ModelCIF file with pLDDT and N, C-alpha, C, O atoms, coordinates in Angstrom:
data_MODEL
#
_entry.id   MODEL 
#
_entity.id                         1 
_entity.type                       polymer 
_entity.pdbx_number_of_molecules   1 
#
_entity_poly.entity_id                      1 
_entity_poly.type                           'polypeptide(L)' 
_entity_poly.nstd_linkage                   no 
_entity_poly.nstd_monomer                   no 
_entity_poly.pdbx_seq_one_letter_code       MEHHPVSAWLAEAANAAGGQGPGMLRIVLIVMILGCALTAWFLLRGYRRKDD 
_entity_poly.pdbx_seq_one_letter_code_can   MEHHPVSAWLAEAANAAGGQGPGMLRIVLIVMILGCALTAWFLLRGYRRKDD 
_entity_poly.pdbx_strand_id                 A 
#
loop_
_entity_poly_seq.entity_id 
_entity_poly_seq.num 
_entity_poly_seq.mon_id 
_entity_poly_seq.hetero 
1 1  MET n 
1 2  GLU n 
1 3  HIS n 
1 4  HIS n 
1 5  PRO n 
1 6  VAL n 
1 7  SER n 
1 8  ALA n 
1 9  TRP n 
1 10 LEU n 
1 11 ALA n 
1 12 GLU n 
1 13 ALA n 
1 14 ALA n 
1 15 ASN n 
1 16 ALA n 
1 17 ALA n 
1 18 GLY n 
1 19 GLY n 
1 20 GLN n 
1 21 GLY n 
1 22 PRO n 
1 23 GLY n 
1 24 MET n 
1 25 LEU n 
1 26 ARG n 
1 27 ILE n 
1 28 VAL n 
1 29 LEU n 
1 30 ILE n 
1 31 VAL n 
1 32 MET n 
1 33 ILE n 
1 34 LEU n 
1 35 GLY n 
1 36 CYS n 
1 37 ALA n 
1 38 LEU n 
1 39 THR n 
1 40 ALA n 
1 41 TRP n 
1 42 PHE n 
1 43 LEU n 
1 44 LEU n 
1 45 ARG n 
1 46 GLY n 
1 47 TYR n 
1 48 ARG n 
1 49 ARG n 
1 50 LYS n 
1 51 ASP n 
1 52 ASP n 
#
_struct_asym.id          A 
_struct_asym.entity_id   1 
#
loop_
_ma_qa_metric.id 
_ma_qa_metric.mode 
_ma_qa_metric.name 
_ma_qa_metric.software_group_id 
_ma_qa_metric.type 
1 global pLDDT . pLDDT 
2 local  pLDDT . pLDDT 
#
_ma_qa_metric_global.metric_id      1 
_ma_qa_metric_global.metric_value   78.17 
_ma_qa_metric_global.model_id       1 
_ma_qa_metric_global.ordinal_id     1 
#
loop_
_ma_qa_metric_local.label_asym_id 
_ma_qa_metric_local.label_comp_id 
_ma_qa_metric_local.label_seq_id 
_ma_qa_metric_local.metric_id 
_ma_qa_metric_local.metric_value 
_ma_qa_metric_local.model_id 
_ma_qa_metric_local.ordinal_id 
A MET 1  2 55.00 1 1  
A GLU 2  2 68.00 1 2  
A HIS 3  2 67.00 1 3  
A HIS 4  2 62.00 1 4  
A PRO 5  2 74.00 1 5  
A VAL 6  2 71.00 1 6  
A SER 7  2 76.00 1 7  
A ALA 8  2 77.00 1 8  
A TRP 9  2 68.00 1 9  
A LEU 10 2 70.00 1 10 
A ALA 11 2 76.00 1 11 
A GLU 12 2 77.00 1 12 
A ALA 13 2 70.00 1 13 
A ALA 14 2 70.00 1 14 
A ASN 15 2 74.00 1 15 
A ALA 16 2 70.00 1 16 
A ALA 17 2 63.00 1 17 
A GLY 18 2 62.00 1 18 
A GLY 19 2 63.00 1 19 
A GLN 20 2 62.00 1 20 
A GLY 21 2 66.00 1 21 
A PRO 22 2 71.00 1 22 
A GLY 23 2 78.00 1 23 
A MET 24 2 77.00 1 24 
A LEU 25 2 80.00 1 25 
A ARG 26 2 86.00 1 26 
A ILE 27 2 87.00 1 27 
A VAL 28 2 89.00 1 28 
A LEU 29 2 92.00 1 29 
A ILE 30 2 93.00 1 30 
A VAL 31 2 95.00 1 31 
A MET 32 2 96.00 1 32 
A ILE 33 2 97.00 1 33 
A LEU 34 2 97.00 1 34 
A GLY 35 2 96.00 1 35 
A CYS 36 2 96.00 1 36 
A ALA 37 2 96.00 1 37 
A LEU 38 2 95.00 1 38 
A THR 39 2 94.00 1 39 
A ALA 40 2 94.00 1 40 
A TRP 41 2 92.00 1 41 
A PHE 42 2 90.00 1 42 
A LEU 43 2 90.00 1 43 
A LEU 44 2 89.00 1 44 
A ARG 45 2 88.00 1 45 
A GLY 46 2 79.00 1 46 
A TYR 47 2 74.00 1 47 
A ARG 48 2 71.00 1 48 
A ARG 49 2 67.00 1 49 
A LYS 50 2 65.00 1 50 
A ASP 51 2 57.00 1 51 
A ASP 52 2 53.00 1 52 
#
loop_
_atom_site.group_PDB 
_atom_site.id 
_atom_site.type_symbol 
_atom_site.label_atom_id 
_atom_site.label_alt_id 
_atom_site.label_comp_id 
_atom_site.label_asym_id 
_atom_site.label_entity_id 
_atom_site.label_seq_id 
_atom_site.pdbx_PDB_ins_code 
_atom_site.Cartn_x 
_atom_site.Cartn_y 
_atom_site.Cartn_z 
_atom_site.occupancy 
_atom_site.B_iso_or_equiv 
_atom_site.pdbx_formal_charge 
_atom_site.auth_seq_id 
_atom_site.auth_comp_id 
_atom_site.auth_asym_id 
_atom_site.auth_atom_id 
_atom_site.pdbx_PDB_model_num 
ATOM 1   N N  . MET A 1 1  ? 0.857   -1.174 0.000   1.00 55.00 ? 1  MET A N  1 
ATOM 2   C CA . MET A 1 1  ? 0.000   0.000  0.000   1.00 55.00 ? 1  MET A CA 1 
ATOM 3   C C  . MET A 1 1  ? 0.900   1.232  0.000   1.00 55.00 ? 1  MET A C  1 
ATOM 4   O O  . MET A 1 1  ? 1.761   1.394  0.864   1.00 55.00 ? 1  MET A O  1 
ATOM 5   N N  . GLU A 1 2  ? 0.680   2.088  -0.982  1.00 68.00 ? 2  GLU A N  1 
ATOM 6   C CA . GLU A 1 2  ? 1.554   3.254  -1.051  1.00 68.00 ? 2  GLU A CA 1 
ATOM 7   C C  . GLU A 1 2  ? 0.966   4.435  -0.292  1.00 68.00 ? 2  GLU A C  1 
ATOM 8   O O  . GLU A 1 2  ? -0.248  4.549  -0.120  1.00 68.00 ? 2  GLU A O  1 
ATOM 9   N N  . HIS A 1 3  ? 1.853   5.299  0.151   1.00 67.00 ? 3  HIS A N  1 
ATOM 10  C CA . HIS A 1 3  ? 1.466   6.444  0.968   1.00 67.00 ? 3  HIS A CA 1 
ATOM 11  C C  . HIS A 1 3  ? 1.127   7.642  0.075   1.00 67.00 ? 3  HIS A C  1 
ATOM 12  O O  . HIS A 1 3  ? 1.901   7.992  -0.815  1.00 67.00 ? 3  HIS A O  1 
ATOM 13  N N  . HIS A 1 4  ? -0.035  8.272  0.316   1.00 62.00 ? 4  HIS A N  1 
ATOM 14  C CA . HIS A 1 4  ? -0.432  9.475  -0.413  1.00 62.00 ? 4  HIS A CA 1 
ATOM 15  C C  . HIS A 1 4  ? -0.391  10.655 0.546   1.00 62.00 ? 4  HIS A C  1 
ATOM 16  O O  . HIS A 1 4  ? -0.967  10.590 1.631   1.00 62.00 ? 4  HIS A O  1 
ATOM 17  N N  . PRO A 1 5  ? 0.285   11.735 0.158   1.00 74.00 ? 5  PRO A N  1 
ATOM 18  C CA . PRO A 1 5  ? 0.296   12.919 1.029   1.00 74.00 ? 5  PRO A CA 1 
ATOM 19  C C  . PRO A 1 5  ? -1.104  13.507 1.166   1.00 74.00 ? 5  PRO A C  1 
ATOM 20  O O  . PRO A 1 5  ? -1.939  13.377 0.271   1.00 74.00 ? 5  PRO A O  1 
ATOM 21  N N  . VAL A 1 6  ? -1.341  14.148 2.291   1.00 71.00 ? 6  VAL A N  1 
ATOM 22  C CA . VAL A 1 6  ? -2.655  14.725 2.575   1.00 71.00 ? 6  VAL A CA 1 
ATOM 23  C C  . VAL A 1 6  ? -3.006  15.787 1.544   1.00 71.00 ? 6  VAL A C  1 
ATOM 24  O O  . VAL A 1 6  ? -4.162  15.886 1.133   1.00 71.00 ? 6  VAL A O  1 
ATOM 25  N N  . SER A 1 7  ? -2.041  16.576 1.123   1.00 76.00 ? 7  SER A N  1 
ATOM 26  C CA . SER A 1 7  ? -2.315  17.639 0.149   1.00 76.00 ? 7  SER A CA 1 
ATOM 27  C C  . SER A 1 7  ? -2.790  17.062 -1.176  1.00 76.00 ? 7  SER A C  1 
ATOM 28  O O  . SER A 1 7  ? -3.676  17.630 -1.814  1.00 76.00 ? 7  SER A O  1 
ATOM 29  N N  . ALA A 1 8  ? -2.213  15.938 -1.600  1.00 77.00 ? 8  ALA A N  1 
ATOM 30  C CA . ALA A 1 8  ? -2.658  15.298 -2.839  1.00 77.00 ? 8  ALA A CA 1 
ATOM 31  C C  . ALA A 1 8  ? -4.070  14.749 -2.676  1.00 77.00 ? 8  ALA A C  1 
ATOM 32  O O  . ALA A 1 8  ? -4.886  14.834 -3.594  1.00 77.00 ? 8  ALA A O  1 
ATOM 33  N N  . TRP A 1 9  ? -4.354  14.191 -1.516  1.00 68.00 ? 9  TRP A N  1 
ATOM 34  C CA . TRP A 1 9  ? -5.699  13.654 -1.271  1.00 68.00 ? 9  TRP A CA 1 
ATOM 35  C C  . TRP A 1 9  ? -6.734  14.766 -1.282  1.00 68.00 ? 9  TRP A C  1 
ATOM 36  O O  . TRP A 1 9  ? -7.817  14.605 -1.844  1.00 68.00 ? 9  TRP A O  1 
ATOM 37  N N  . LEU A 1 10 ? -6.399  15.914 -0.652  1.00 70.00 ? 10 LEU A N  1 
ATOM 38  C CA . LEU A 1 10 ? -7.318  17.050 -0.632  1.00 70.00 ? 10 LEU A CA 1 
ATOM 39  C C  . LEU A 1 10 ? -7.526  17.622 -2.030  1.00 70.00 ? 10 LEU A C  1 
ATOM 40  O O  . LEU A 1 10 ? -8.637  18.027 -2.372  1.00 70.00 ? 10 LEU A O  1 
ATOM 41  N N  . ALA A 1 11 ? -6.468  17.659 -2.841  1.00 76.00 ? 11 ALA A N  1 
ATOM 42  C CA . ALA A 1 11 ? -6.597  18.159 -4.209  1.00 76.00 ? 11 ALA A CA 1 
ATOM 43  C C  . ALA A 1 11 ? -7.510  17.253 -5.027  1.00 76.00 ? 11 ALA A C  1 
ATOM 44  O O  . ALA A 1 11 ? -8.330  17.741 -5.805  1.00 76.00 ? 11 ALA A O  1 
ATOM 45  N N  . GLU A 1 12 ? -7.379  15.947 -4.859  1.00 77.00 ? 12 GLU A N  1 
ATOM 46  C CA . GLU A 1 12 ? -8.262  15.012 -5.565  1.00 77.00 ? 12 GLU A CA 1 
ATOM 47  C C  . GLU A 1 12 ? -9.708  15.165 -5.109  1.00 77.00 ? 12 GLU A C  1 
ATOM 48  O O  . GLU A 1 12 ? -10.627 15.105 -5.925  1.00 77.00 ? 12 GLU A O  1 
ATOM 49  N N  . ALA A 1 13 ? -9.912  15.361 -3.814  1.00 70.00 ? 13 ALA A N  1 
ATOM 50  C CA . ALA A 1 13 ? -11.262 15.537 -3.287  1.00 70.00 ? 13 ALA A CA 1 
ATOM 51  C C  . ALA A 1 13 ? -11.879 16.832 -3.822  1.00 70.00 ? 13 ALA A C  1 
ATOM 52  O O  . ALA A 1 13 ? -13.067 16.860 -4.145  1.00 70.00 ? 13 ALA A O  1 
ATOM 53  N N  . ALA A 1 14 ? -11.087 17.901 -3.919  1.00 70.00 ? 14 ALA A N  1 
ATOM 54  C CA . ALA A 1 14 ? -11.592 19.173 -4.434  1.00 70.00 ? 14 ALA A CA 1 
ATOM 55  C C  . ALA A 1 14 ? -11.956 19.048 -5.908  1.00 70.00 ? 14 ALA A C  1 
ATOM 56  O O  . ALA A 1 14 ? -12.963 19.603 -6.349  1.00 70.00 ? 14 ALA A O  1 
ATOM 57  N N  . ASN A 1 15 ? -11.149 18.329 -6.665  1.00 74.00 ? 15 ASN A N  1 
ATOM 58  C CA . ASN A 1 15 ? -11.466 18.128 -8.086  1.00 74.00 ? 15 ASN A CA 1 
ATOM 59  C C  . ASN A 1 15 ? -12.730 17.300 -8.252  1.00 74.00 ? 15 ASN A C  1 
ATOM 60  O O  . ASN A 1 15 ? -13.543 17.585 -9.131  1.00 74.00 ? 15 ASN A O  1 
ATOM 61  N N  . ALA A 1 16 ? -12.906 16.290 -7.428  1.00 70.00 ? 16 ALA A N  1 
ATOM 62  C CA . ALA A 1 16 ? -14.104 15.458 -7.515  1.00 70.00 ? 16 ALA A CA 1 
ATOM 63  C C  . ALA A 1 16 ? -15.337 16.246 -7.109  1.00 70.00 ? 16 ALA A C  1 
ATOM 64  O O  . ALA A 1 16 ? -16.396 16.095 -7.720  1.00 70.00 ? 16 ALA A O  1 
ATOM 65  N N  . ALA A 1 17 ? -15.216 17.089 -6.082  1.00 63.00 ? 17 ALA A N  1 
ATOM 66  C CA . ALA A 1 17 ? -16.350 17.892 -5.627  1.00 63.00 ? 17 ALA A CA 1 
ATOM 67  C C  . ALA A 1 17 ? -16.710 18.946 -6.662  1.00 63.00 ? 17 ALA A C  1 
ATOM 68  O O  . ALA A 1 17 ? -17.882 19.298 -6.796  1.00 63.00 ? 17 ALA A O  1 
ATOM 69  N N  . GLY A 1 18 ? -15.740 19.452 -7.388  1.00 62.00 ? 18 GLY A N  1 
ATOM 70  C CA . GLY A 1 18 ? -16.005 20.456 -8.410  1.00 62.00 ? 18 GLY A CA 1 
ATOM 71  C C  . GLY A 1 18 ? -16.867 19.917 -9.532  1.00 62.00 ? 18 GLY A C  1 
ATOM 72  O O  . GLY A 1 18 ? -17.626 20.669 -10.143 1.00 62.00 ? 18 GLY A O  1 
ATOM 73  N N  . GLY A 1 19 ? -16.765 18.639 -9.811  1.00 63.00 ? 19 GLY A N  1 
ATOM 74  C CA . GLY A 1 19 ? -17.564 18.023 -10.867 1.00 63.00 ? 19 GLY A CA 1 
ATOM 75  C C  . GLY A 1 19 ? -18.999 17.751 -10.460 1.00 63.00 ? 19 GLY A C  1 
ATOM 76  O O  . GLY A 1 19 ? -19.831 17.459 -11.318 1.00 63.00 ? 19 GLY A O  1 
ATOM 77  N N  . GLN A 1 20 ? -19.309 17.839 -9.186  1.00 62.00 ? 20 GLN A N  1 
ATOM 78  C CA . GLN A 1 20 ? -20.655 17.530 -8.722  1.00 62.00 ? 20 GLN A CA 1 
ATOM 79  C C  . GLN A 1 20 ? -21.637 18.665 -9.002  1.00 62.00 ? 20 GLN A C  1 
ATOM 80  O O  . GLN A 1 20 ? -22.826 18.415 -9.200  1.00 62.00 ? 20 GLN A O  1 
ATOM 81  N N  . GLY A 1 21 ? -21.168 19.878 -9.020  1.00 66.00 ? 21 GLY A N  1 
ATOM 82  C CA . GLY A 1 21 ? -22.052 21.013 -9.241  1.00 66.00 ? 21 GLY A CA 1 
ATOM 83  C C  . GLY A 1 21 ? -22.700 21.472 -7.949  1.00 66.00 ? 21 GLY A C  1 
ATOM 84  O O  . GLY A 1 21 ? -22.475 20.879 -6.894  1.00 66.00 ? 21 GLY A O  1 
ATOM 85  N N  . PRO A 1 22 ? -23.511 22.536 -8.026  1.00 71.00 ? 22 PRO A N  1 
ATOM 86  C CA . PRO A 1 22 ? -24.116 23.091 -6.817  1.00 71.00 ? 22 PRO A CA 1 
ATOM 87  C C  . PRO A 1 22 ? -25.236 22.218 -6.247  1.00 71.00 ? 22 PRO A C  1 
ATOM 88  O O  . PRO A 1 22 ? -25.640 22.415 -5.102  1.00 71.00 ? 22 PRO A O  1 
ATOM 89  N N  . GLY A 1 23 ? -25.734 21.276 -7.007  1.00 78.00 ? 23 GLY A N  1 
ATOM 90  C CA . GLY A 1 23 ? -26.826 20.426 -6.533  1.00 78.00 ? 23 GLY A CA 1 
ATOM 91  C C  . GLY A 1 23 ? -26.431 19.560 -5.355  1.00 78.00 ? 23 GLY A C  1 
ATOM 92  O O  . GLY A 1 23 ? -27.248 19.318 -4.466  1.00 78.00 ? 23 GLY A O  1 
ATOM 93  N N  . MET A 1 24 ? -25.203 19.092 -5.330  1.00 77.00 ? 24 MET A N  1 
ATOM 94  C CA . MET A 1 24 ? -24.741 18.221 -4.256  1.00 77.00 ? 24 MET A CA 1 
ATOM 95  C C  . MET A 1 24 ? -24.696 18.980 -2.936  1.00 77.00 ? 24 MET A C  1 
ATOM 96  O O  . MET A 1 24 ? -25.099 18.446 -1.902  1.00 77.00 ? 24 MET A O  1 
ATOM 97  N N  . LEU A 1 25 ? -24.210 20.223 -2.958  1.00 80.00 ? 25 LEU A N  1 
ATOM 98  C CA . LEU A 1 25 ? -24.153 21.032 -1.747  1.00 80.00 ? 25 LEU A CA 1 
ATOM 99  C C  . LEU A 1 25 ? -25.556 21.301 -1.221  1.00 80.00 ? 25 LEU A C  1 
ATOM 100 O O  . LEU A 1 25 ? -25.785 21.285 -0.012  1.00 80.00 ? 25 LEU A O  1 
ATOM 101 N N  . ARG A 1 26 ? -26.483 21.546 -2.122  1.00 86.00 ? 26 ARG A N  1 
ATOM 102 C CA . ARG A 1 26 ? -27.870 21.802 -1.737  1.00 86.00 ? 26 ARG A CA 1 
ATOM 103 C C  . ARG A 1 26 ? -28.472 20.580 -1.049  1.00 86.00 ? 26 ARG A C  1 
ATOM 104 O O  . ARG A 1 26 ? -29.180 20.711 -0.050  1.00 86.00 ? 26 ARG A O  1 
ATOM 105 N N  . ILE A 1 27 ? -28.192 19.406 -1.576  1.00 87.00 ? 27 ILE A N  1 
ATOM 106 C CA . ILE A 1 27 ? -28.713 18.175 -0.979  1.00 87.00 ? 27 ILE A CA 1 
ATOM 107 C C  . ILE A 1 27 ? -28.124 17.966 0.409   1.00 87.00 ? 27 ILE A C  1 
ATOM 108 O O  . ILE A 1 27 ? -28.841 17.600 1.340   1.00 87.00 ? 27 ILE A O  1 
ATOM 109 N N  . VAL A 1 28 ? -26.825 18.196 0.550   1.00 89.00 ? 28 VAL A N  1 
ATOM 110 C CA . VAL A 1 28 ? -26.160 18.018 1.843   1.00 89.00 ? 28 VAL A CA 1 
ATOM 111 C C  . VAL A 1 28 ? -26.741 18.981 2.869   1.00 89.00 ? 28 VAL A C  1 
ATOM 112 O O  . VAL A 1 28 ? -26.994 18.589 4.009   1.00 89.00 ? 28 VAL A O  1 
ATOM 113 N N  . LEU A 1 29 ? -26.956 20.240 2.481   1.00 92.00 ? 29 LEU A N  1 
ATOM 114 C CA . LEU A 1 29 ? -27.513 21.223 3.414   1.00 92.00 ? 29 LEU A CA 1 
ATOM 115 C C  . LEU A 1 29 ? -28.937 20.862 3.822   1.00 92.00 ? 29 LEU A C  1 
ATOM 116 O O  . LEU A 1 29 ? -29.286 20.988 4.996   1.00 92.00 ? 29 LEU A O  1 
ATOM 117 N N  . ILE A 1 30 ? -29.757 20.420 2.892   1.00 93.00 ? 30 ILE A N  1 
ATOM 118 C CA . ILE A 1 30 ? -31.139 20.054 3.209   1.00 93.00 ? 30 ILE A CA 1 
ATOM 119 C C  . ILE A 1 30 ? -31.170 18.864 4.162   1.00 93.00 ? 30 ILE A C  1 
ATOM 120 O O  . ILE A 1 30 ? -31.934 18.859 5.127   1.00 93.00 ? 30 ILE A O  1 
ATOM 121 N N  . VAL A 1 31 ? -30.350 17.864 3.896   1.00 95.00 ? 31 VAL A N  1 
ATOM 122 C CA . VAL A 1 31 ? -30.303 16.682 4.768   1.00 95.00 ? 31 VAL A CA 1 
ATOM 123 C C  . VAL A 1 31 ? -29.802 17.073 6.158   1.00 95.00 ? 31 VAL A C  1 
ATOM 124 O O  . VAL A 1 31 ? -30.310 16.569 7.160   1.00 95.00 ? 31 VAL A O  1 
ATOM 125 N N  . MET A 1 32 ? -28.813 17.963 6.230   1.00 96.00 ? 32 MET A N  1 
ATOM 126 C CA . MET A 1 32 ? -28.281 18.393 7.521   1.00 96.00 ? 32 MET A CA 1 
ATOM 127 C C  . MET A 1 32 ? -29.340 19.142 8.329   1.00 96.00 ? 32 MET A C  1 
ATOM 128 O O  . MET A 1 32 ? -29.492 18.904 9.527   1.00 96.00 ? 32 MET A O  1 
ATOM 129 N N  . ILE A 1 33 ? -30.072 20.046 7.674   1.00 97.00 ? 33 ILE A N  1 
ATOM 130 C CA . ILE A 1 33 ? -31.109 20.815 8.378   1.00 97.00 ? 33 ILE A CA 1 
ATOM 131 C C  . ILE A 1 33 ? -32.231 19.896 8.844   1.00 97.00 ? 33 ILE A C  1 
ATOM 132 O O  . ILE A 1 33 ? -32.708 20.021 9.972   1.00 97.00 ? 33 ILE A O  1 
ATOM 133 N N  . LEU A 1 34 ? -32.655 18.978 7.988   1.00 97.00 ? 34 LEU A N  1 
ATOM 134 C CA . LEU A 1 34 ? -33.706 18.040 8.388   1.00 97.00 ? 34 LEU A CA 1 
ATOM 135 C C  . LEU A 1 34 ? -33.240 17.145 9.538   1.00 97.00 ? 34 LEU A C  1 
ATOM 136 O O  . LEU A 1 34 ? -34.017 16.843 10.443  1.00 97.00 ? 34 LEU A O  1 
ATOM 137 N N  . GLY A 1 35 ? -31.993 16.728 9.506   1.00 96.00 ? 35 GLY A N  1 
ATOM 138 C CA . GLY A 1 35 ? -31.450 15.901 10.576  1.00 96.00 ? 35 GLY A CA 1 
ATOM 139 C C  . GLY A 1 35 ? -31.399 16.650 11.906  1.00 96.00 ? 35 GLY A C  1 
ATOM 140 O O  . GLY A 1 35 ? -31.707 16.082 12.953  1.00 96.00 ? 35 GLY A O  1 
ATOM 141 N N  . CYS A 1 36 ? -31.012 17.915 11.863  1.00 96.00 ? 36 CYS A N  1 
ATOM 142 C CA . CYS A 1 36 ? -30.981 18.732 13.090  1.00 96.00 ? 36 CYS A CA 1 
ATOM 143 C C  . CYS A 1 36 ? -32.387 18.922 13.643  1.00 96.00 ? 36 CYS A C  1 
ATOM 144 O O  . CYS A 1 36 ? -32.600 18.818 14.851  1.00 96.00 ? 36 CYS A O  1 
ATOM 145 N N  . ALA A 1 37 ? -33.347 19.200 12.764  1.00 96.00 ? 37 ALA A N  1 
ATOM 146 C CA . ALA A 1 37 ? -34.729 19.397 13.211  1.00 96.00 ? 37 ALA A CA 1 
ATOM 147 C C  . ALA A 1 37 ? -35.288 18.107 13.815  1.00 96.00 ? 37 ALA A C  1 
ATOM 148 O O  . ALA A 1 37 ? -35.959 18.146 14.846  1.00 96.00 ? 37 ALA A O  1 
ATOM 149 N N  . LEU A 1 38 ? -35.019 16.986 13.190  1.00 95.00 ? 38 LEU A N  1 
ATOM 150 C CA . LEU A 1 38 ? -35.513 15.702 13.697  1.00 95.00 ? 38 LEU A CA 1 
ATOM 151 C C  . LEU A 1 38 ? -34.872 15.367 15.040  1.00 95.00 ? 38 LEU A C  1 
ATOM 152 O O  . LEU A 1 38 ? -35.545 14.875 15.945  1.00 95.00 ? 38 LEU A O  1 
ATOM 153 N N  . THR A 1 39 ? -33.576 15.633 15.170  1.00 94.00 ? 39 THR A N  1 
ATOM 154 C CA . THR A 1 39 ? -32.881 15.380 16.431  1.00 94.00 ? 39 THR A CA 1 
ATOM 155 C C  . THR A 1 39 ? -33.427 16.265 17.544  1.00 94.00 ? 39 THR A C  1 
ATOM 156 O O  . THR A 1 39 ? -33.642 15.800 18.663  1.00 94.00 ? 39 THR A O  1 
ATOM 157 N N  . ALA A 1 40 ? -33.653 17.549 17.236  1.00 94.00 ? 40 ALA A N  1 
ATOM 158 C CA . ALA A 1 40 ? -34.214 18.460 18.238  1.00 94.00 ? 40 ALA A CA 1 
ATOM 159 C C  . ALA A 1 40 ? -35.598 18.011 18.666  1.00 94.00 ? 40 ALA A C  1 
ATOM 160 O O  . ALA A 1 40 ? -35.908 18.020 19.857  1.00 94.00 ? 40 ALA A O  1 
ATOM 161 N N  . TRP A 1 41 ? -36.436 17.619 17.714  1.00 92.00 ? 41 TRP A N  1 
ATOM 162 C CA . TRP A 1 41 ? -37.783 17.146 18.048  1.00 92.00 ? 41 TRP A CA 1 
ATOM 163 C C  . TRP A 1 41 ? -37.710 15.904 18.934  1.00 92.00 ? 41 TRP A C  1 
ATOM 164 O O  . TRP A 1 41 ? -38.444 15.800 19.917  1.00 92.00 ? 41 TRP A O  1 
ATOM 165 N N  . PHE A 1 42 ? -36.837 14.970 18.595  1.00 90.00 ? 42 PHE A N  1 
ATOM 166 C CA . PHE A 1 42 ? -36.712 13.725 19.349  1.00 90.00 ? 42 PHE A CA 1 
ATOM 167 C C  . PHE A 1 42 ? -36.237 13.991 20.775  1.00 90.00 ? 42 PHE A C  1 
ATOM 168 O O  . PHE A 1 42 ? -36.740 13.387 21.722  1.00 90.00 ? 42 PHE A O  1 
ATOM 169 N N  . LEU A 1 43 ? -35.268 14.895 20.927  1.00 90.00 ? 43 LEU A N  1 
ATOM 170 C CA . LEU A 1 43 ? -34.744 15.189 22.262  1.00 90.00 ? 43 LEU A CA 1 
ATOM 171 C C  . LEU A 1 43 ? -35.719 16.005 23.093  1.00 90.00 ? 43 LEU A C  1 
ATOM 172 O O  . LEU A 1 43 ? -35.863 15.767 24.292  1.00 90.00 ? 43 LEU A O  1 
ATOM 173 N N  . LEU A 1 44 ? -36.386 16.958 22.470  1.00 89.00 ? 44 LEU A N  1 
ATOM 174 C CA . LEU A 1 44 ? -37.261 17.847 23.223  1.00 89.00 ? 44 LEU A CA 1 
ATOM 175 C C  . LEU A 1 44 ? -38.606 17.222 23.570  1.00 89.00 ? 44 LEU A C  1 
ATOM 176 O O  . LEU A 1 44 ? -39.273 17.681 24.497  1.00 89.00 ? 44 LEU A O  1 
ATOM 177 N N  . ARG A 1 45 ? -39.016 16.191 22.852  1.00 88.00 ? 45 ARG A N  1 
ATOM 178 C CA . ARG A 1 45 ? -40.326 15.586 23.169  1.00 88.00 ? 45 ARG A CA 1 
ATOM 179 C C  . ARG A 1 45 ? -40.310 14.880 24.523  1.00 88.00 ? 45 ARG A C  1 
ATOM 180 O O  . ARG A 1 45 ? -41.362 14.683 25.130  1.00 88.00 ? 45 ARG A O  1 
ATOM 181 N N  . GLY A 1 46 ? -39.151 14.505 24.990  1.00 79.00 ? 46 GLY A N  1 
ATOM 182 C CA . GLY A 1 46 ? -39.039 13.869 26.300  1.00 79.00 ? 46 GLY A CA 1 
ATOM 183 C C  . GLY A 1 46 ? -39.185 14.850 27.442  1.00 79.00 ? 46 GLY A C  1 
ATOM 184 O O  . GLY A 1 46 ? -39.432 14.434 28.574  1.00 79.00 ? 46 GLY A O  1 
ATOM 185 N N  . TYR A 1 47 ? -39.041 16.139 27.183  1.00 74.00 ? 47 TYR A N  1 
ATOM 186 C CA . TYR A 1 47 ? -39.134 17.152 28.225  1.00 74.00 ? 47 TYR A CA 1 
ATOM 187 C C  . TYR A 1 47 ? -40.537 17.738 28.367  1.00 74.00 ? 47 TYR A C  1 
ATOM 188 O O  . TYR A 1 47 ? -40.762 18.631 29.183  1.00 74.00 ? 47 TYR A O  1 
ATOM 189 N N  . ARG A 1 48 ? -41.464 17.238 27.582  1.00 71.00 ? 48 ARG A N  1 
ATOM 190 C CA . ARG A 1 48 ? -42.837 17.739 27.655  1.00 71.00 ? 48 ARG A CA 1 
ATOM 191 C C  . ARG A 1 48 ? -43.475 17.359 28.982  1.00 71.00 ? 48 ARG A C  1 
ATOM 192 O O  . ARG A 1 48 ? -43.321 16.231 29.448  1.00 71.00 ? 48 ARG A O  1 
ATOM 193 N N  . ARG A 1 49 ? -44.176 18.276 29.578  1.00 67.00 ? 49 ARG A N  1 
ATOM 194 C CA . ARG A 1 49 ? -44.856 17.969 30.847  1.00 67.00 ? 49 ARG A CA 1 
ATOM 195 C C  . ARG A 1 49 ? -46.192 17.309 30.574  1.00 67.00 ? 49 ARG A C  1 
ATOM 196 O O  . ARG A 1 49 ? -46.913 17.681 29.649  1.00 67.00 ? 49 ARG A O  1 
ATOM 197 N N  . LYS A 1 50 ? -46.499 16.342 31.383  1.00 65.00 ? 50 LYS A N  1 
ATOM 198 C CA . LYS A 1 50 ? -47.784 15.658 31.253  1.00 65.00 ? 50 LYS A CA 1 
ATOM 199 C C  . LYS A 1 50 ? -48.699 16.139 32.381  1.00 65.00 ? 50 LYS A C  1 
ATOM 200 O O  . LYS A 1 50 ? -48.427 15.903 33.558  1.00 65.00 ? 50 LYS A O  1 
ATOM 201 N N  . ASP A 1 51 ? -49.769 16.804 32.010  1.00 57.00 ? 51 ASP A N  1 
ATOM 202 C CA . ASP A 1 51 ? -50.690 17.353 33.000  1.00 57.00 ? 51 ASP A CA 1 
ATOM 203 C C  . ASP A 1 51 ? -51.889 16.439 33.214  1.00 57.00 ? 51 ASP A C  1 
ATOM 204 O O  . ASP A 1 51 ? -53.034 16.881 33.115  1.00 57.00 ? 51 ASP A O  1 
ATOM 205 N N  . ASP A 1 52 ? -51.638 15.200 33.499  1.00 53.00 ? 52 ASP A N  1 
ATOM 206 C CA . ASP A 1 52 ? -52.730 14.229 33.707  1.00 53.00 ? 52 ASP A CA 1 
ATOM 207 C C  . ASP A 1 52 ? -53.276 14.306 35.110  1.00 53.00 ? 52 ASP A C  1 
ATOM 208 O O  . ASP A 1 52 ? -54.195 13.563 35.456  1.00 53.00 ? 52 ASP A O  1 
#
């Protein structure tokens, strides 16, 4: 297994990301926001008071 410098790996990743276009970033942001909202809902629903 040969060793690849980090700078070469980052350059390859940047070139690959450049070919994806702006759609990929939009998808990542939407999934991240939905994940945060779902996590907040899941955590906060346990703190609801029950007035039975």
